[in-house]
Backbone as a printed PyTorch tensor [residue, N CA C, xyz], in Angstrom:
tensor([[[  0.8650,  -1.1970,  -0.0100],
         [ -0.0090,   0.0060,   0.0030],
         [  0.9090,   1.2480,   0.0110]],

        [[  0.6590,   2.1000,  -0.9810],
         [  1.4730,   3.3250,  -1.0850],
         [  0.9990,   4.3530,  -0.0900]],

        [[  1.9400,   4.9390,   0.6660],
         [  1.6320,   6.0020,   1.5920],
         [  2.2510,   7.3090,   1.0900]],

        [[  1.5410,   8.3810,   1.2980],
         [  1.9720,   9.6970,   0.8470],
         [  2.0990,  10.6260,   2.0390]],

        [[  3.2320,  11.3310,   2.1520],
         [  3.4480,  12.2610,   3.2490],
         [  3.8480,  13.5870,   2.6680]],

        [[  2.9570,  14.5670,   2.7750],
         [  3.2380,  15.9270,   2.2500],
         [  3.8680,  16.7830,   3.3440]],

        [[  4.7340,  17.7200,   2.9090],
         [  5.3680,  18.6580,   3.8130],
         [  5.7570,  19.9240,   3.0710]],

        [[  6.1930,  20.9330,   3.8410],
         [  6.7270,  22.1410,   3.2300],
         [  5.7550,  23.3310,   3.2310]],

        [[  4.5580,  23.1170,   3.7190],
         [  3.6420,  24.2600,   3.7510],
         [  3.9800,  25.2450,   4.8530]],

        [[  3.2190,  26.3170,   4.8930],
         [  3.4450,  27.3220,   5.9050],
         [  2.7260,  28.6190,   5.5910]],

        [[  3.0620,  29.6400,   6.3750],
         [  2.5150,  30.9750,   6.1660],
         [  3.5010,  31.8030,   5.3330]],

        [[  3.0130,  32.3910,   4.2850],
         [  3.8680,  33.1700,   3.4010],
         [  3.1380,  34.4360,   2.9500]],

        [[  3.8550,  35.4920,   2.6950],
         [  3.2290,  36.7280,   2.2540],
         [  2.9120,  36.6450,   0.7480]],

        [[  1.9640,  37.3980,   0.3090],
         [  1.6670,  37.4550,  -1.1220],
         [  2.9330,  37.7910,  -1.9250]],

        [[  3.1170,  37.0660,  -3.0090],
         [  4.3090,  37.2350,  -3.8070],
         [  5.4380,  36.3170,  -3.3850]],

        [[  5.3260,  35.6510,  -2.2870],
         [  6.3770,  34.7770,  -1.8050],
         [  6.3510,  33.4030,  -2.4640]],

        [[  7.2770,  32.5240,  -1.9940],
         [  7.4450,  31.2370,  -2.5870],
         [  7.4780,  30.1220,  -1.5110]],

        [[  7.1180,  28.9350,  -1.8950],
         [  7.2120,  27.7870,  -1.0770],
         [  7.5110,  26.5690,  -1.9820]],

        [[  8.1920,  25.5780,  -1.4020],
         [  8.3350,  24.3310,  -2.1250],
         [  7.7540,  23.1980,  -1.3000]],

        [[  6.7790,  22.5530,  -1.8650],
         [  6.1190,  21.4120,  -1.1750],
         [  6.8180,  20.1140,  -1.6190]],

        [[  6.8490,  19.1720,  -0.7070],
         [  7.4110,  17.8610,  -0.9790],
         [  6.3850,  16.7890,  -0.6570]],

        [[  6.4290,  15.6930,  -1.4160],
         [  5.5250,  14.5790,  -1.1410],
         [  6.4270,  13.3370,  -1.1630]],

        [[  6.6230,  12.7610,  -0.0040],
         [  7.4240,  11.5420,   0.1290],
         [  6.5290,  10.3530,  -0.1600]],

        [[  6.9540,   9.5210,  -1.0750],
         [  6.1420,   8.3880,  -1.5500],
         [  6.7690,   7.0990,  -1.1090]],

        [[  5.9810,   6.2030,  -0.5010],
         [  6.5380,   4.9460,   0.0690],
         [  6.5760,   3.8350,  -0.9700]],

        [[  7.1610,   4.1690,  -2.1150],
         [  7.3620,   3.1520,  -3.1280],
         [  8.6080,   3.5590,  -3.9160]],

        [[  9.3560,   2.5520,  -4.3070],
         [ 10.5430,   2.8810,  -5.1380],
         [ 10.2140,   2.8880,  -6.6030]],

        [[  8.9190,   2.8230,  -6.8740],
         [  8.4920,   2.8520,  -8.2810],
         [  7.8280,   4.1820,  -8.6460]],

        [[  8.3500,   5.2600,  -8.0820],
         [  7.7840,   6.5830,  -8.3460],
         [  7.7670,   6.8720,  -9.8280]],

        [[  8.7860,   6.4190, -10.5420],
         [  8.8730,   6.7360, -11.9770],
         [  7.8180,   6.0630, -12.7990]],

        [[  7.1770,   5.0260, -12.2660],
         [  6.1810,   4.2690, -13.0390],
         [  4.8190,   4.9370, -13.0440]],

        [[  4.6450,   5.8340, -12.1310],
         [  3.3190,   6.4950, -11.9970],
         [  3.3290,   7.9420, -12.4360]],

        [[  2.1580,   8.4200, -12.7790],
         [  1.9510,   9.8640, -12.9680],
         [  1.4690,  10.4200, -11.6530]],

        [[  1.9680,  11.6160, -11.3170],
         [  1.6970,  12.2330, -10.0270],
         [  1.0030,  13.6050, -10.1940]],

        [[  0.1750,  13.9080,  -9.2180],
         [ -0.4710,  15.2020,  -9.2510],
         [ -0.4600,  15.8760,  -7.8880]],

        [[ -0.5470,  17.1610,  -7.9270],
         [ -0.7660,  17.9640,  -6.7160],
         [ -2.1840,  18.5060,  -6.7790]],

        [[ -2.8730,  18.3770,  -5.6460],
         [ -4.2670,  18.8130,  -5.5070],
         [ -4.3210,  19.7830,  -4.3160]],

        [[ -5.3750,  20.5600,  -4.3060],
         [ -5.5720,  21.4470,  -3.1500],
         [ -7.0490,  21.5770,  -2.8020]],

        [[ -7.2990,  21.8490,  -1.5380],
         [ -8.6890,  22.0400,  -1.1050],
         [ -8.7160,  23.2640,  -0.1790]],

        [[ -9.4190,  24.2860,  -0.6070],
         [ -9.6180,  25.4770,   0.1660],
         [-10.8690,  25.2990,   1.0210]],

        [[-10.9940,  26.0540,   2.1250],
         [-12.1540,  25.9500,   2.9900],
         [-13.4500,  26.1280,   2.2380]],

        [[-14.3810,  25.2220,   2.3930],
         [-15.6800,  25.3360,   1.7320],
         [-15.7230,  25.0230,   0.2670]],

        [[-14.5430,  24.5350,  -0.2410],
         [-14.4990,  24.2320,  -1.6920],
         [-14.1100,  22.7830,  -1.9070]],

        [[-14.3950,  22.3090,  -3.1180],
         [-13.9980,  20.9350,  -3.4610],
         [-12.5010,  20.8640,  -3.7330]],

        [[-11.9530,  19.6770,  -3.5550],
         [-10.5700,  19.4510,  -3.8850],
         [-10.4030,  19.5690,  -5.3930]],

        [[ -9.3070,  20.2660,  -5.8040],
         [ -9.0530,  20.4720,  -7.2180],
         [ -7.6250,  20.0900,  -7.5620]],

        [[ -7.4550,  19.6740,  -8.8080],
         [ -6.1540,  19.3270,  -9.3180],
         [ -5.4540,  20.5850,  -9.7850]],

        [[ -4.2430,  20.8360,  -9.3430],
         [ -3.5160,  22.0240,  -9.7850],
         [ -2.3210,  21.7590, -10.6940]],

        [[ -1.7370,  20.5430, -10.5850],
         [ -0.5730,  20.2400, -11.4050],
         [ -0.4320,  18.7460, -11.5450]],

        [[  0.0910,  18.2800, -12.6750],
         [  0.3270,  16.8730, -12.8820],
         [  1.5730,  16.6560, -13.6910]],

        [[  2.1740,  15.4810, -13.4460],
         [  3.3760,  15.1050, -14.2580],
         [  3.2640,  13.6620, -14.6110]],

        [[  3.3930,  13.3690, -15.8750],
         [  3.2210,  11.9680, -16.3490],
         [  4.4780,  11.1730, -16.0680]],

        [[  4.4160,   9.8870, -16.2510],
         [  5.5620,   9.0170, -16.0720],
         [  6.6650,   9.3990, -17.0830]],

        [[  6.2670,  10.0100, -18.1890],
         [  7.2370,  10.4640, -19.1760],
         [  7.7570,  11.8560, -18.9500]],

        [[  7.2770,  12.4940, -17.8830],
         [  7.7780,  13.8210, -17.5520],
         [  6.9980,  14.9940, -18.1340]],

        [[  5.8790,  14.7090, -18.8130],
         [  5.0790,  15.7960, -19.3510],
         [  4.2480,  16.4080, -18.2140]],

        [[  4.2860,  17.7490, -18.1520],
         [  3.5920,  18.4240, -17.0530],
         [  2.3620,  19.1610, -17.5830]],

        [[  1.3770,  19.2950, -16.6780],
         [  0.1510,  20.0290, -16.9880],
         [ -0.2240,  20.8210, -15.7280]],

        [[ -0.8380,  21.9790, -15.9800],
         [ -1.1980,  22.8990, -14.8780],
         [ -2.6030,  23.4360, -15.0520]],

        [[ -3.2520,  23.6820, -13.8930],
         [ -4.5080,  24.4150, -13.9740],
         [ -4.1990,  25.8420, -14.4050]],

        [[ -5.1270,  26.4670, -15.0780],
         [ -4.9050,  27.8120, -15.5580],
         [ -4.5960,  28.7740, -14.4300]],

        [[ -5.1540,  28.5210, -13.2650],
         [ -4.9670,  29.4500, -12.1300],
         [ -3.5310,  29.4630, -11.6150]],

        [[ -2.7600,  28.4480, -11.9420],
         [ -1.4010,  28.3820, -11.4030],
         [ -0.3300,  28.3340, -12.4940]],

        [[ -0.7770,  28.2880, -13.7300],
         [  0.1830,  28.1940, -14.8510],
         [  1.1410,  29.3800, -14.8510]],

        [[  2.4170,  29.0610, -15.0200],
         [  3.4120,  30.1300, -15.0200],
         [  3.9550,  30.4560, -13.6050]],

        [[  3.2960,  29.9640, -12.5800],
         [  3.7260,  30.2670, -11.2220],
         [  4.1410,  28.9910, -10.4570]],

        [[  3.5500,  27.8810, -10.7580],
         [  3.8410,  26.6150, -10.0830],
         [  4.5830,  25.6740, -11.0270]],

        [[  5.4920,  24.8600, -10.4260],
         [  6.2230,  23.8830, -11.2130],
         [  6.2180,  22.5510, -10.4590]],

        [[  5.7780,  21.4910, -11.1060],
         [  5.7960,  20.1560, -10.5010],
         [  6.9950,  19.4150, -11.0450]],

        [[  7.6360,  18.6610, -10.1600],
         [  8.7770,  17.8460, -10.5540],
         [  8.8360,  16.6010,  -9.7230]],

        [[  9.7480,  15.7490, -10.0920],
         [  9.8200,  14.4100,  -9.4580],
         [ 11.2760,  13.9810,  -9.3590]],

        [[ 11.6210,  13.4020,  -8.1790],
         [ 12.9700,  12.8350,  -8.0100],
         [ 12.7980,  11.3400,  -7.7740]],

        [[ 13.0970,  10.5600,  -8.8310],
         [ 12.8880,   9.1230,  -8.7660],
         [ 13.8100,   8.4120,  -7.7860]],

        [[ 14.9210,   9.0220,  -7.5110],
         [ 15.9130,   8.4140,  -6.5710],
         [ 15.4450,   8.6320,  -5.1270]],

        [[ 14.9660,   9.8080,  -4.8540],
         [ 14.4920,  10.1550,  -3.5240],
         [ 13.0360,   9.7670,  -3.2870]],

        [[ 12.3620,   9.2290,  -4.3130],
         [ 10.9420,   8.8620,  -4.1900],
         [ 10.0950,  10.0280,  -3.7140]],

        [[ 10.3430,  11.1780,  -4.2940],
         [  9.6680,  12.4050,  -3.8360],
         [  9.1130,  13.1790,  -5.0450]],

        [[  7.9640,  13.7860,  -4.8430],
         [  7.3540,  14.6650,  -5.8210],
         [  7.3140,  16.0740,  -5.2440]],

        [[  7.6500,  17.0520,  -6.0450],
         [  7.7120,  18.4080,  -5.5260],
         [  6.7340,  19.3150,  -6.2200]],

        [[  6.4180,  20.4360,  -5.5200],
         [  5.6290,  21.4920,  -6.1690],
         [  6.2930,  22.8230,  -5.7220]],

        [[  6.9700,  23.4330,  -6.6730],
         [  7.5320,  24.7590,  -6.4350],
         [  6.4660,  25.8070,  -6.7180]],

        [[  6.1820,  26.6530,  -5.7590],
         [  5.1270,  27.6390,  -5.9130],
         [  5.7320,  29.0380,  -5.7650]],

        [[  5.6100,  29.8350,  -6.8000],
         [  6.1230,  31.1890,  -6.7940],
         [  5.0020,  32.1830,  -6.9610]],

        [[  5.2550,  33.4240,  -6.6750],
         [  4.2510,  34.4850,  -6.8620],
         [  2.9450,  34.1130,  -6.2210]],

        [[  2.9990,  33.6400,  -5.0140],
         [  1.7970,  33.1610,  -4.3330],
         [  0.7870,  34.2540,  -4.1070]],

        [[ -0.4830,  33.8720,  -4.1920],
         [ -1.5890,  34.7960,  -4.0350],
         [ -2.4950,  34.3150,  -2.8560]],

        [[ -3.2770,  35.1760,  -2.3580],
         [ -4.1650,  34.8280,  -1.2500],
         [ -5.0970,  33.6580,  -1.6570]],

        [[ -5.4820,  33.6120,  -2.9000],
         [ -6.3580,  32.5310,  -3.3440],
         [ -5.6740,  31.1850,  -3.5210]],

        [[ -4.3900,  31.1660,  -3.2670],
         [ -3.6780,  29.8550,  -3.2550],
         [ -3.7610,  29.2070,  -1.8790]],

        [[ -4.3330,  29.9020,  -0.9010],
         [ -4.4540,  29.3620,   0.4170],
         [ -5.3440,  28.0850,   0.3760]],

        [[ -4.7930,  26.9980,   0.9090],
         [ -5.5040,  25.7110,   0.8570],
         [ -4.6260,  24.6620,   1.5430]],

        [[ -5.2300,  23.4860,   1.7490],
         [ -4.4170,  22.3200,   2.0870],
         [ -4.0200,  21.5980,   0.7920]],

        [[ -2.7470,  21.3020,   0.6780],
         [ -2.2360,  20.7320,  -0.5610],
         [ -1.9240,  19.2410,  -0.3330]],

        [[ -2.2950,  18.4280,  -1.3140],
         [ -2.0960,  16.9920,  -1.2950],
         [ -1.4640,  16.5020,  -2.5660]],

        [[ -0.7420,  15.4110,  -2.4980],
         [ -0.3130,  14.7520,  -3.7070],
         [ -1.0240,  13.4000,  -3.8530]],

        [[ -1.1090,  12.9120,  -5.0770],
         [ -1.7510,  11.6420,  -5.3360],
         [ -1.4700,  11.2830,  -6.8000]],

        [[ -2.0610,  10.2190,  -7.2460],
         [ -1.9350,   9.8620,  -8.6490],
         [ -2.5480,  10.8800,  -9.5580]],

        [[ -2.1720,  10.8270, -10.8190],
         [ -2.6500,  11.8080, -11.8140],
         [ -3.0360,  11.0380, -13.1040]],

        [[ -4.1370,  11.4000, -13.7480],
         [ -5.0420,  12.4620, -13.4020],
         [ -6.1420,  12.0790, -12.4070]],

        [[ -6.0780,  10.8400, -11.8990],
         [ -7.0470,  10.4350, -10.9010],
         [ -6.2750,  10.0030,  -9.6200]],

        [[ -6.9620,  10.1810,  -8.4770],
         [ -6.3450,   9.8900,  -7.1970],
         [ -6.4840,   8.4300,  -6.8970]],

        [[ -5.5070,   7.6260,  -7.3440],
         [ -5.5970,   6.1570,  -7.1800],
         [ -5.1030,   5.6640,  -5.8650]],

        [[ -4.4910,   6.5190,  -5.0790],
         [ -3.9760,   6.1070,  -3.7730],
         [ -4.7910,   6.7510,  -2.6670]],

        [[ -4.5890,   6.2330,  -1.4020],
         [ -5.2230,   6.8850,  -0.2730],
         [ -4.6360,   8.2560,  -0.0750]],

        [[ -5.3770,   9.1750,   0.4680],
         [ -4.9250,  10.5270,   0.6870],
         [ -4.0090,  10.6160,   1.9260]],

        [[ -2.9730,  11.4260,   1.7960],
         [ -2.1480,  11.7490,   2.9490],
         [ -2.8140,  12.8140,   3.7980]],

        [[ -2.0560,  13.3400,   4.8020],
         [ -2.6330,  14.3400,   5.6870],
         [ -2.6470,  15.7460,   5.0500]],

        [[ -1.8870,  15.9170,   3.9920],
         [ -1.8150,  17.2260,   3.3590],
         [ -0.9300,  18.1700,   4.1110]],

        [[ -0.6400,  19.3130,   3.4710],
         [  0.1710,  20.3590,   4.1060],
         [ -0.5260,  21.7080,   3.8670]],

        [[ -0.6680,  22.4700,   4.9210],
         [ -1.3970,  23.7360,   4.8670],
         [ -0.5110,  24.8410,   4.2760]],

        [[ -1.0530,  25.5290,   3.2980],
         [ -0.4100,  26.7140,   2.7570],
         [ -1.3380,  27.8890,   2.9840]],

        [[ -0.8080,  28.9180,   3.6530],
         [ -1.5710,  30.1190,   3.9390],
         [ -0.8350,  31.3290,   3.3840]],

        [[ -1.4770,  32.0450,   2.4850],
         [ -0.8730,  33.2130,   1.8910],
         [ -1.6220,  34.4480,   2.4150]],

        [[ -0.8840,  35.1970,   3.2110],
         [ -1.5180,  36.3460,   3.8900],
         [ -0.4650,  37.3490,   4.3000]],

        [[ -0.8280,  38.6260,   4.3010],
         [  0.0890,  39.6290,   4.7900],
         [ -0.2100,  39.9480,   6.2470]]])
């Protein structure tokens, strides 16, 4: 059973940056496509970025040009670099399979963008 542990969230001012990490309990990270999702208070969980097993990336329009998803197959970790953060990026961020969440959800990591 694959377990996912997200980290790297925190409080950041508008315009700031954060890098999220997702530690995956499988050495077959390269075989799967991975996505980052987020859920803001009172809203449904949404997909914000995905990376295929071949390294092709896709982004929601709301984060395109600001977020970058990447993967380290040696460290079994998936990353989300977030730049130029906005208040509307505030949410709990999760990683999972892409484009569908085929694994159980981790605890997520809270990102709060506020001055």
